[in-house]
N, C-alpha and C positions, 0 to 999 in steps of 0.2 A: 204275676209271679209264675215262673215256670218251675213247678215243684221238682221235676226231674233234674233240673240244673241247680236249683237254689237250696236243696236239702242234701246234705252230705254227712256221712258218718265221721266220727272223730279221727278214724284212721286215715281218711282222705285228707283231712286238714294236716295231720302229722306228716304225711308223705308229700303233700303238695302245697305247703304254706305259701311259697312265692307265687304259685299259680292262683291260689285263692285270692291273695292280695291284688294281683293284677286283674283278675276277673271282677271282683267287687268294685275296684276303682274305675274300671272301664264301663261296666253296665249300671253302676249306681244302685244295684239291688243288694239287699242284705242276704247273707247265706246262713241258713239254719244248720247248726251242727247237732248231730244226734249221738247219743251214747246208749248202748243196749236198746236201740230201737226207739228211744224217747228223745224229744227235742230238749236240749240242755243249754244251748248257747246260740247267740246271734253274732255274726261277724259282719261289720259294715265299714265302709270307707269313712275317713275322718270328716269330710265335708258333709256327708249325709248325717253323721252323728251330731255334728255341730248344729245343723239345721233343725234336727229333731229337738235338741236341747233348747234352742232358741224358741221354737214353737211352744214347747212345754212352759218355758218361763213366761212367754206372752199370754198363754192361756191362764196361768196362775194369776198374773196381774189383772186380767179381765175379770176373773172370778172374784178377786178381792175388791175390785172397783165396783162390780155389780152389788156386792154385799154392802159396801159403804153407801151406795145410792139408795138401796132398799131401807137402810137405817136412817136415811135423811142426812147423812154425813157428807155433804158436798157444798161447794161454793160456786155461785153463778159465774159464768165466764167473764162478764163485765168487771166483776170485783177482782178476779185474778189478774186480768189485764191492767186494771188500774193500779194494783199493788206493784206489778212489774214496772209500769211507767214511773211510779214514784221512786222505786229503788234505782232505776236507771238515771232519773233526774239527780239523785244524790251523788251519783258517780261522776257527774259532770263538773 
């Protein structure tokens, strides 16, 4: 992150909104917006936002899965595949 380029005051955002959108879309880096010298918001392109949300969702699924395994709440792979085969056979 280039702090001199990626941190801007809110007045910059107000006066250069189109430029901010173009910059974050091209360089794929979020921009931190400050107000009264404090970081208050992050502006990022939609693709990067979607990627972050997807990673967060996957991370949550992994955490839930690990907790289920620790509790012994899991089914061996062979049983799962056999169940699937049986259900597919019923569809024939």
